C-alpha positions in Angstrom: 4.4 40.1 19.7 1.6 40.3 22.9 0.7 37.1 24.7 -2.8 37.6 26.4 -3.5 35.0 29.0 -6.4 34.1 29.7 -10.0 31.3 31.4 -7.5 30.4 34.7 -10.2 30.5 38.3 -11.1 28.6 41.0 -11.9 25.1 40.9 -11.9 21.7 42.1 -9.9 18.8 41.8 -11.0 16.5 39.6 -11.9 19.6 38.0 -11.4 21.1 35.5 -10.2 24.4 32.9 -9.2 24.9 29.1 -6.4 27.9 29.1 -6.3 29.8 26.4 -3.5 32.0 24.9 -4.9 34.7 21.6 -1.9 36.6 20.0 -1.8 39.9 18.2 1.7 38.6 15.4 -0.2 38.4 11.8 -1.8 34.2 11.2 1.6 34.4 9.6 3.7 35.1 12.4 2.4 33.3 14.6 1.9 29.6 12.3 6.1 30.0 12.7 6.4 29.5 16.7 6.4 26.6 18.3 4.4 27.3 22.0 4.2 26.5 25.3 2.7 27.1 28.6 4.7 27.1 32.4 3.6 28.0 35.8 5.1 29.0 38.2 3.6 27.5 42.0 3.7 30.2 45.1 7.3 29.7 46.5 8.3 28.0 43.7 10.7 28.4 39.9 8.6 28.7 36.6 9.1 25.7 35.5 7.6 23.6 31.9 4.2 22.4 31.8 3.7 21.6 27.7 4.6 22.7 24.5 3.3 22.7 20.6 5.9 23.0 17.3 4.9 25.7 14.6 2.0 23.4 12.8 1.3 21.2 15.8 2.8 18.2 14.8 5.0 18.0 17.9 4.4 17.9 21.7 5.9 17.4 24.4 4.4 18.4 28.8 6.1 17.2 31.4 5.6 14.1 33.1 2.7 15.2 36.1 0.3 16.2 33.6 1.1 13.9 31.2 -3.0 12.1 30.4 -4.8 14.9 32.3 -3.5 18.3 30.2 -3.4 18.2 26.5 -1.8 21.4 24.3 -3.9 22.0 21.0 -3.1 25.1 18.8 -5.7 27.0 16.0 -3.6 28.8 14.0 -6.1 30.1 11.5 -7.5 32.2 15.0 -3.9 32.2 16.2 -4.7 30.7 19.7 -3.3 27.7 21.9 -5.2 26.4 24.1 -4.6 24.2 27.5 -7.1 21.8 28.4 -7.0 20.7 31.9 -8.8 18.0 33.8 -8.8 15.9 36.9 -6.8 19.5 37.6 -4.9 18.1 41.6 -4.4 21.1 44.0 -0.3 21.0 43.3 -1.3 22.1 39.4 -1.7 26.2 41.0 -0.1 28.0 40.3 -0.2 31.3 37.3 0.4 29.6 34.1 1.8 31.8 31.7 2.1 31.6 27.5 5.2 31.9 25.5 6.4 31.8 21.6 9.5 30.2 20.1 10.4 31.9 17.7 12.4 29.2 16.3 8.9 27.4 15.6 11.0 23.6 15.1 9.2 20.8 17.3 8.2 22.1 21.1 11.0 23.3 23.3 10.6 22.7 27.2 13.4 25.5 27.8 12.6 28.4 29.8 15.8 29.8 27.6 14.3 28.9 24.3 11.2 31.3 24.5 11.2 34.8 22.8 7.7 36.8 23.9 5.9 35.4 27.1 1.9 36.7 28.2 1.6 37.9 31.3 -0.3 35.1 33.1 -3.6 33.8 34.6 -4.6 32.7 37.4 -5.0 28.6 38.3 -6.0 28.1 41.9 -7.0 24.0 42.4 -9.7 23.9 46.3 -11.7 22.6 47.8 
Protein backbone atom coordinates (compact mmCIF):
# COMPACT_ATOMS: atom_id res chain seq x y z
CA UNK A 1 0.00 0.00 0.00
CA UNK A 2 1.28 3.45 -0.89
CA UNK A 3 0.18 6.56 0.95
CA UNK A 4 0.49 10.04 -0.56
CA UNK A 5 0.18 13.00 1.78
CA UNK A 6 -0.46 16.49 0.45
CA UNK A 7 -1.75 19.89 1.47
CA UNK A 8 1.12 21.23 3.50
CA UNK A 9 2.47 24.74 3.14
CA UNK A 10 3.32 28.00 4.84
CA UNK A 11 0.60 29.58 6.96
CA UNK A 12 0.48 32.40 9.47
CA UNK A 13 -0.30 31.74 13.13
CA UNK A 14 -4.03 31.41 13.58
CA UNK A 15 -4.48 30.16 10.04
CA UNK A 16 -5.83 26.87 8.73
CA UNK A 17 -4.71 24.04 6.49
CA UNK A 18 -6.23 20.74 5.45
CA UNK A 19 -3.95 17.81 4.84
CA UNK A 20 -5.02 14.91 2.66
CA UNK A 21 -3.69 11.38 2.40
CA UNK A 22 -4.58 9.18 -0.54
CA UNK A 23 -4.13 5.41 -0.43
CA UNK A 24 -3.31 3.21 -3.39
CA UNK A 25 -5.18 0.25 -1.89
CA UNK A 26 -8.53 -1.03 -3.11
CA UNK A 27 -11.59 0.49 -1.45
CA UNK A 28 -12.24 -2.76 0.38
CA UNK A 29 -8.69 -2.87 1.74
CA UNK A 30 -8.67 0.80 2.71
CA UNK A 31 -11.95 0.31 4.58
CA UNK A 32 -10.20 -2.18 6.86
CA UNK A 33 -7.42 0.22 7.91
CA UNK A 34 -7.22 2.50 10.88
CA UNK A 35 -5.47 5.68 9.78
CA UNK A 36 -3.27 8.08 11.64
CA UNK A 37 -1.37 11.33 11.34
CA UNK A 38 2.02 11.84 12.94
CA UNK A 39 4.44 14.75 12.81
CA UNK A 40 8.13 15.35 13.28
CA UNK A 41 9.34 18.82 14.13
CA UNK A 42 12.92 20.07 13.74
CA UNK A 43 15.18 18.17 16.10
CA UNK A 44 12.28 16.20 17.54
CA UNK A 45 11.09 12.64 17.43
CA UNK A 46 8.06 11.66 15.41
CA UNK A 47 4.92 12.04 17.50
CA UNK A 48 1.29 11.00 17.31
CA UNK A 49 -1.19 13.68 16.24
CA UNK A 50 -4.52 12.02 15.44
CA UNK A 51 -6.04 8.70 14.45
CA UNK A 52 -9.34 7.33 13.19
CA UNK A 53 -10.76 3.82 13.15
CA UNK A 54 -11.73 1.99 9.98
CA UNK A 55 -15.30 3.27 10.01
CA UNK A 56 -14.68 6.66 11.59
CA UNK A 57 -16.45 5.64 14.75
CA UNK A 58 -13.45 6.20 16.97
CA UNK A 59 -10.97 9.06 16.88
CA UNK A 60 -8.09 10.14 19.07
CA UNK A 61 -5.91 13.23 19.37
CA UNK A 62 -2.80 14.32 21.17
CA UNK A 63 -3.75 16.85 23.85
CA UNK A 64 -1.92 19.72 22.17
CA UNK A 65 -4.23 19.65 19.12
CA UNK A 66 -7.58 18.83 20.73
CA UNK A 67 -10.19 21.38 19.73
CA UNK A 68 -8.04 22.65 16.84
CA UNK A 69 -7.49 19.61 14.60
CA UNK A 70 -10.08 17.22 13.17
CA UNK A 71 -9.37 13.90 11.51
CA UNK A 72 -11.86 12.44 9.05
CA UNK A 73 -11.98 9.88 6.28
CA UNK A 74 -13.82 9.19 3.05
CA UNK A 75 -13.64 5.47 2.41
CA UNK A 76 -15.19 5.74 -1.05
CA UNK A 77 -12.35 8.08 -2.07
CA UNK A 78 -9.76 6.13 -0.06
CA UNK A 79 -8.64 9.31 1.65
CA UNK A 80 -8.06 10.55 5.15
CA UNK A 81 -7.95 14.23 6.07
CA UNK A 82 -6.55 16.39 8.84
CA UNK A 83 -8.27 19.74 9.21
CA UNK A 84 -5.97 22.04 11.17
CA UNK A 85 -7.32 25.30 12.58
CA UNK A 86 -5.79 27.98 14.77
CA UNK A 87 -2.32 26.83 13.83
CA UNK A 88 0.57 27.71 16.10
CA UNK A 89 4.31 27.96 15.41
CA UNK A 90 4.81 24.80 17.48
CA UNK A 91 2.71 22.90 14.92
CA UNK A 92 5.55 23.35 12.42
CA UNK A 93 6.64 19.88 11.34
CA UNK A 94 6.64 17.33 8.58
CA UNK A 95 3.29 15.55 8.78
CA UNK A 96 3.00 11.88 7.92
CA UNK A 97 -0.04 9.72 7.34
CA UNK A 98 0.02 6.07 8.25
CA UNK A 99 -2.17 2.98 7.94
CA UNK A 100 -2.76 0.22 10.47
CA UNK A 101 -4.13 -2.91 8.84
CA UNK A 102 -5.66 -4.10 12.13
CA UNK A 103 -8.28 -1.39 11.78
CA UNK A 104 -9.92 -1.44 15.19
CA UNK A 105 -9.76 1.67 17.33
CA UNK A 106 -7.59 4.73 16.82
CA UNK A 107 -4.05 3.62 17.60
CA UNK A 108 -1.50 6.09 18.93
CA UNK A 109 1.78 4.21 18.76
CA UNK A 110 4.17 4.35 15.80
CA UNK A 111 4.70 0.61 16.02
CA UNK A 112 0.99 -0.02 15.50
CA UNK A 113 1.21 1.23 11.92
CA UNK A 114 2.19 -0.85 8.94
CA UNK A 115 2.40 1.67 6.09
CA UNK A 116 3.70 5.24 5.96
CA UNK A 117 3.45 8.11 3.51
CA UNK A 118 6.32 10.37 2.51
CA UNK A 119 5.34 13.41 4.57
CA UNK A 120 4.22 16.94 3.83
CA UNK A 121 5.79 20.06 5.35
CA UNK A 122 3.68 22.42 7.45
CA UNK A 123 5.30 25.69 8.47
CA UNK A 124 3.51 28.12 10.75
CA UNK A 125 5.24 31.46 10.77
CA UNK A 126 4.51 35.15 10.43
